[in-house]
N, C-alpha and C positions, 0 to 999 in steps of 0.2 A: 571356162572360168565360172560361168553361171552354175553349172552342176556342182563344182567344188564348193562354192559358197552355200548353195542350198543343202548340200550334205553336211557342211560344217554347222549350219543353223539347226538342222535336224539332230545332229549329235549333241549340241549344247542343250537344246530343249529336252532331249531324252535324258541326258545326264542330270539336269536340274530336277526333272520330274522324279527320277529314281531316287535322287538324294532326299527330296522332300517326303516321298512315300516312306523311305527307309527311316528317316528321322521320326515321322509320325508313328510308325509301327514300333520302333524301339522305345518310344516313350511309354508304351504299355508293358514292356518287359520289366521284370523285377531287377533292374540294374541300378546300382548306386549312381548318383549324378556325377561322381568322379571316375566312373569306369571309362577307360580310354576310348572305346568305340563310341560310347554315348557322348563324351566330350568332343570327339572329332566331328561327329555328325552335327552336334549343336553349333560348333564353331563355324561350320560351313553353311548351315541352314538358317541360323539366327539372323544374319544380315538381310536375308531374303524375306523372312517372315516378320521381322520387327515392324516394317511399315504397315503391313496388313493387320497386325495385332493392335497398332495404334488407331487404325480406322474402324475396325469391326467392334461392335459392342459385345460385351461378354455374353456367352450363351450357356450359362451354368458351368458345368465341368467340361463342356465340350469346346475344344479349340478348333474353330472353322478356318483359321488362317492358312493352314497348309492346302486345303481344298481351293480356297480363293486364289492363293498364290499359284497353284498349278494351272488353274483356268487362265489366269492372267498371263502366265508364261507361254501357254499354248497359243493364246490369241496373239501375243507379241511375236511369237515364232512364225505364225501364219502371215501376219502383216509384213514381217521382214522378208519372207519368201516372195510375197506379192511384189514388194518393192524391188527385190533382186531381179525378178522376171521383167518388171517394167524397165529397169535400168539397162538390161542387156537385150 
């Protein structure tokens, strides 16, 4: 059971990390905001990024919220895995 839960946590953390990186990279692409791929990624990533955008001060044209969100997700994933190991 422990291995299954740890694998699940790793998969979720990895998927969220890939989602946030893809969303950040596609924001540099010359796609219109209504492009289906861009809209899909924004719909998935925006609920994760919004709290970090509210907390972080603006840094010019650079949006640091994806980087901070990825770091937070990685830390939460590691903490969750420690708690799973302690529980089993």
